[in-house]
VEXDREN-2710 file (C-alpha; in Angstrom, 1 decimal):
% VEXDREN-2710
k/r/px/py/pz
1/MET/90.5/-10.1/169.3
2/VAL/93.4/-10.2/166.8
3/SER/97.1/-10.6/167.9
4/VAL/99.9/-9.0/165.9
5/GLY/103.1/-9.9/167.7
6/GLU/102.9/-8.5/171.2
7/ALA/100.0/-6.2/170.3
8/THR/96.3/-7.0/170.6
9/ILE/93.6/-5.4/168.5
10/LEU/89.8/-5.3/169.1
11/GLN/87.2/-3.6/167.0
12/ILE/84.8/-1.3/168.7
13/GLU/81.9/-1.1/166.3
14/GLU/79.5/1.8/166.1
15/SER/77.2/0.6/163.3
16/VAL/76.8/-1.7/160.3
17/GLN/74.3/-0.9/157.6
18/PRO/73.7/-0.4/153.9
19/SER/75.4/2.9/152.9
20/PHE/76.5/3.6/149.4
21/ILE/74.9/3.1/146.0
22/PRO/77.7/1.6/143.9
23/LYS/77.8/4.2/141.2
24/GLN/77.7/7.0/143.7
25/LEU/80.7/5.8/145.6
26/LEU/82.6/4.4/142.6
27/PRO/81.6/6.2/139.4
28/ASP/83.3/3.6/137.2
29/CYS/81.5/0.7/138.7
30/ASN/79.3/-1.3/136.3
31/GLU/76.7/-4.1/136.4
32/ASP/79.1/-6.7/135.0
33/ALA/81.5/-6.1/137.8
34/LEU/78.8/-6.3/140.4
35/ALA/77.4/-9.5/139.0
36/LYS/80.8/-11.1/138.8
37/HIS/81.4/-10.6/142.5
38/MET/77.9/-10.8/143.9
39/HIS/78.4/-14.4/145.0
40/TRP/80.7/-13.3/147.8
41/MET/79.4/-9.7/148.3
42/SER/75.8/-10.5/149.1
43/PRO/74.4/-10.2/151.7
44/VAL/77.3/-9.2/154.0
45/HIS/79.0/-6.6/151.8
46/TYR/76.1/-5.7/149.5
47/ASP/72.4/-5.5/150.3
48/PRO/70.5/-6.5/147.1
49/ASP/67.2/-5.1/148.4
50/ALA/68.7/-1.7/149.2
51/GLY/71.0/-1.8/146.2
52/LYS/73.8/-0.5/148.4
53/PHE/77.2/-1.6/149.7
54/CYS/77.1/-2.4/153.4
55/THR/79.8/-0.8/155.6
56/SER/80.9/-0.8/159.2
57/VAL/81.9/2.3/161.1
58/ARG/84.4/1.3/163.8
59/SER/87.3/2.1/165.9
60/TYR/90.3/-0.2/166.5
61/LEU/91.3/-0.6/170.1
62/LEU/95.0/-1.4/170.3
63/LYS/97.0/-2.5/173.3
64/THR/100.8/-2.5/172.8
65/GLY/101.9/-3.6/176.3
66/ARG/102.8/0.0/177.1
67/HIS/99.7/2.0/176.0
68/THR/96.1/1.7/175.1
69/ILE/95.4/3.4/171.8
70/LEU/92.3/4.0/169.7
71/ILE/92.6/4.2/165.9
72/ASP/89.8/6.5/164.6
73/CYS/86.7/7.4/166.6
74/CYS/83.6/6.8/164.5
75/GLY/80.7/9.3/164.2
76/GLY/79.8/10.0/167.9
77/ASN/76.6/11.0/169.6
78/HIS/74.5/14.2/169.4
79/LYS/76.5/15.5/166.4
80/ASN/74.9/17.9/164.0
81/ARG/75.3/16.2/160.6
82/PRO/72.2/17.0/158.6
83/TYR/74.1/16.3/155.4
84/PHE/74.8/12.7/156.5
85/PRO/71.8/11.0/158.2
86/ARG/73.8/8.0/159.4
87/PHE/75.7/10.3/161.7
88/HIS/73.1/13.0/162.5
89/GLN/72.0/13.3/166.2
90/ARG/72.6/9.7/166.9
91/GLU/72.4/7.7/170.2
92/HIS/75.0/4.9/169.9
93/ASP/76.2/2.6/172.7
94/TRP/79.8/2.8/171.5
95/LEU/81.1/3.8/175.0
96/ASP/79.3/0.7/176.5
97/ARG/81.1/-1.4/173.9
98/LEU/84.4/0.1/174.8
99/ALA/83.6/-0.7/178.5
100/ALA/82.7/-4.2/177.5
101/ALA/86.2/-4.5/176.0
102/GLY/87.6/-3.6/179.4
103/VAL/88.6/0.0/178.8
104/ARG/87.2/3.2/180.4
105/PRO/87.7/6.6/178.7
106/GLU/90.3/7.7/181.3
107/GLN/92.4/4.6/180.5
108/VAL/92.9/5.6/176.8
109/ASP/96.5/7.0/176.3
110/TYR/96.3/8.0/172.7
111/VAL/93.8/8.5/169.9
112/MET/95.3/8.3/166.5
113/CYS/93.3/9.6/163.5
114/THR/94.0/8.5/159.9
115/HIS/92.2/11.8/158.9
116/LEU/89.7/14.2/160.3
117/HIS/86.4/13.4/158.6
118/ALA/83.2/13.3/160.7
119/ASP/83.0/9.5/160.8
120/HIS/86.6/9.2/162.2
121/VAL/86.6/11.9/164.9
122/GLY/83.0/11.8/166.4
123/TRP/84.0/10.2/169.7
124/ASN/86.9/12.6/170.1
125/THR/84.4/14.6/172.2
126/VAL/81.1/14.2/174.1
127/LEU/78.5/16.7/175.0
128/ARG/78.8/17.4/178.7
129/ASP/77.1/20.3/180.6
130/GLY/76.2/21.9/177.3
131/ARG/79.8/21.9/176.0
132/TRP/81.8/19.6/173.8
133/GLN/84.6/18.1/175.8
134/PRO/87.3/15.5/175.2
135/THR/85.9/12.0/175.7
136/PHE/89.3/10.7/176.8
137/PRO/90.6/13.1/179.5
138/ASN/94.1/11.6/179.8
139/ALA/94.7/10.9/176.1
140/LYS/96.8/12.7/173.5
141/TYR/95.0/13.0/170.1
142/ILE/97.3/12.5/167.2
143/ALA/96.7/13.5/163.6
144/HIS/98.8/14.8/160.7
145/ARG/99.9/18.4/161.0
146/ALA/98.6/19.1/157.5
147/GLU/95.2/17.5/158.3
148/PHE/94.8/19.8/161.3
149/ASP/95.6/22.8/159.0
150/ARG/93.3/21.7/156.2
151/TRP/90.2/21.7/158.5
152/ASN/91.1/24.9/160.5
153/PRO/88.9/27.7/159.2
154/LYS/91.6/30.2/160.2
155/HIS/94.4/28.5/158.3
156/ALA/95.5/29.3/154.7
157/SER/95.0/25.7/153.5
158/TYR/91.4/25.5/154.7
159/ARG/88.8/24.5/152.2
160/PHE/85.1/24.3/153.0
161/SER/83.6/20.8/152.6
162/PRO/79.8/20.4/152.8
163/HIS/80.4/16.8/153.8
164/ASN/82.4/17.7/156.9
165/GLU/80.6/20.8/158.1
166/PHE/80.5/21.4/161.9
167/THR/83.2/18.8/162.5
168/TRP/85.9/21.2/163.4
169/GLU/83.8/23.0/166.0
170/ASP/82.4/20.0/167.8
171/SER/85.1/17.2/167.4
172/ILE/88.5/18.8/166.7
173/LEU/88.7/22.3/168.2
174/PRO/87.6/21.3/171.7
175/VAL/90.6/18.8/171.8
176/ILE/93.0/21.5/170.7
177/GLU/91.6/24.0/173.3
178/ALA/92.1/21.3/176.0
179/GLY/95.8/21.1/175.1
180/GLN/95.4/17.4/174.2
181/SER/96.1/17.5/170.4
182/VAL/99.4/16.5/168.9
183/ALA/100.2/17.4/165.3
184/VAL/102.7/15.0/163.7
185/ASP/104.4/14.5/160.3
186/ASP/105.0/11.5/158.1
187/GLY/107.3/9.0/159.8
188/TYR/106.1/9.8/163.4
189/GLU/106.6/6.7/165.6
190/LEU/104.8/5.7/168.8
191/ASP/105.8/2.9/171.2
192/GLU/108.5/1.7/168.6
193/MET/105.6/-0.2/167.0
194/LEU/103.4/2.3/165.2
195/THR/104.5/4.5/162.3
196/VAL/102.5/7.2/160.5
197/GLU/102.8/6.7/156.7
198/PRO/101.4/9.0/154.0
199/ALA/98.4/7.6/152.1
200/PRO/96.9/10.7/150.4
201/GLY/93.9/11.1/148.2
202/HIS/90.9/10.6/150.3
203/THR/92.2/13.8/152.0
204/LEU/95.5/15.3/150.9
205/ALA/97.1/14.5/154.3
206/HIS/95.3/11.1/154.9
207/VAL/97.7/8.6/156.5
208/ALA/97.9/4.9/157.2
209/ILE/99.2/3.7/160.5
210/ARG/101.6/0.7/160.4
211/LEU/102.0/-1.7/163.3
212/ARG/105.1/-3.8/163.6
213/SER/105.6/-6.2/166.4
214/ARG/108.1/-9.1/166.4
215/ASP/108.0/-10.5/162.8
216/ARG/104.4/-9.4/162.0
217/GLN/102.8/-6.3/160.5
218/ALA/99.4/-4.8/160.3
219/LEU/98.2/-1.6/158.6
220/PHE/95.3/0.5/159.7
221/SER/94.4/1.9/156.3
222/GLY/91.6/4.3/157.1
223/ASP/89.7/5.3/153.9
224/VAL/92.2/4.3/151.3
225/MET/89.4/1.8/150.5
226/HIS/85.8/1.8/151.7
227/VAL/84.5/-1.6/150.4
228/PRO/86.3/-4.9/149.5
229/LEU/85.3/-4.7/145.8
230/GLN/88.0/-2.0/145.5
231/VAL/90.7/-4.6/146.1
232/HIS/89.6/-6.1/142.8
233/TYR/89.2/-2.7/141.1
234/PRO/91.8/-0.4/142.7
235/HIS/91.9/1.8/139.5
236/TRP/88.4/3.0/140.1
237/GLY/88.3/6.5/141.5
238/THR/86.2/7.2/144.6
239/SER/83.7/10.1/144.7
240/LEU/84.5/10.8/148.3
241/ASP/88.2/11.5/147.7
242/ASP/89.6/15.0/147.6
243/ASP/91.8/13.8/144.8
244/PRO/90.6/10.6/143.2
245/ALA/93.6/10.1/141.0
246/LEU/95.9/10.5/144.0
247/GLY/93.7/8.1/145.9
248/VAL/94.1/5.5/143.1
249/ARG/97.9/5.8/143.4
250/SER/97.8/5.4/147.2
251/ARG/95.5/2.4/146.9
252/LEU/97.7/0.6/144.4
253/ALA/100.8/1.3/146.4
254/LEU/99.2/0.1/149.6
255/LEU/97.9/-3.1/148.0
256/GLU/101.2/-3.9/146.4
257/ALA/103.1/-3.4/149.6
258/ALA/100.5/-5.5/151.6
259/ALA/100.8/-8.3/149.1
260/GLU/104.6/-8.3/149.1
261/SER/105.0/-8.2/152.9
262/ARG/102.0/-10.3/154.0
263/THR/100.7/-7.4/156.0
264/LEU/97.3/-7.7/157.8
265/LEU/95.2/-4.9/156.3
266/LEU/92.6/-3.3/158.7
267/PRO/90.4/-0.8/156.8
268/THR/87.9/1.2/158.8
269/HIS/84.8/0.3/156.9
270/PHE/85.2/-3.3/155.7
271/ILE/83.1/-6.1/157.2
272/PRO/84.2/-8.0/159.3
273/GLY/86.7/-6.1/161.5
274/ASN/89.4/-8.8/161.8
275/GLY/91.1/-7.6/158.6
276/CYS/92.3/-9.3/155.5
277/PHE/95.5/-10.2/153.6
278/ILE/96.2/-9.2/150.0
279/ARG/97.6/-11.5/147.3
280/HIS/98.5/-11.2/143.7
281/THR/96.4/-12.8/141.0
282/ARG/96.6/-12.9/137.2
283/GLU/93.9/-10.2/137.2
284/GLY/95.5/-8.0/139.8
285/PHE/94.7/-8.3/143.5
286/ALA/92.4/-10.4/145.7
287/PHE/91.9/-10.7/149.4
288/GLU/91.7/-13.4/152.0
289/TRP/89.9/-12.8/155.2
290/ASN/92.0/-13.1/158.3
291/PRO/91.0/-16.3/160.1
292/ASP/93.0/-15.5/163.3
293/GLN/90.4/-14.0/165.6
294/THR/89.8/-15.1/169.2
END
């Protein structure tokens, strides 16, 4: 558990495994850069046998004193994802892990999504009686208004993505039809602690969620970065981004702000899940793992 002022944060992890071949995720990556950083990347962040970066898929469980909030919702169970084997027809014990953290689905007040990709909305719904239904019956599901529009096949801004097929039908639309979705804009605030901030690039309406409590800050940064090596090479574009150049600008701005304000950075896919702090170096940026975990 991590404390940020009056708020507490726990990670609810779905899976950890080798995931991305470096050149496929980061086209500008090279062997010299990998060799330079292999002393800290292997084996936790990079599996040399598989030749892949290792990543976590997790949610963050946040308790503010007023509400219980989930930040992003992993890949889920029984989802049809033939294009992404890691998330296809899986049987995870994620709900058991949520229960072990002391939270039942009906106790969740809000689900906040940094964006609406399959690995961030999977547990929005569960398959019950042959139908996809909201997992959290009393929660409001919050995402950026433009993100809802971008994935709605009936909206003018919709663009088909082969890497997010079926996600609207099984993980987003059922929440909307249940009347539990809330579309918000940049600057939206919750509990006077959480603020939705633009961080576009991975998707054009991707957001980061800033937590402020007392004199401390944390930032749930979603997929602005996927692996820690990107802290050292933020100018490298990411193949998974809708707009890689825009993603670079968001990444640089986020790292600069985090370094200046000593903000705890909480990316979705980094290992471990207690976050890191960013500092300036003569070469650019570096990170320090957060030691404050109980």
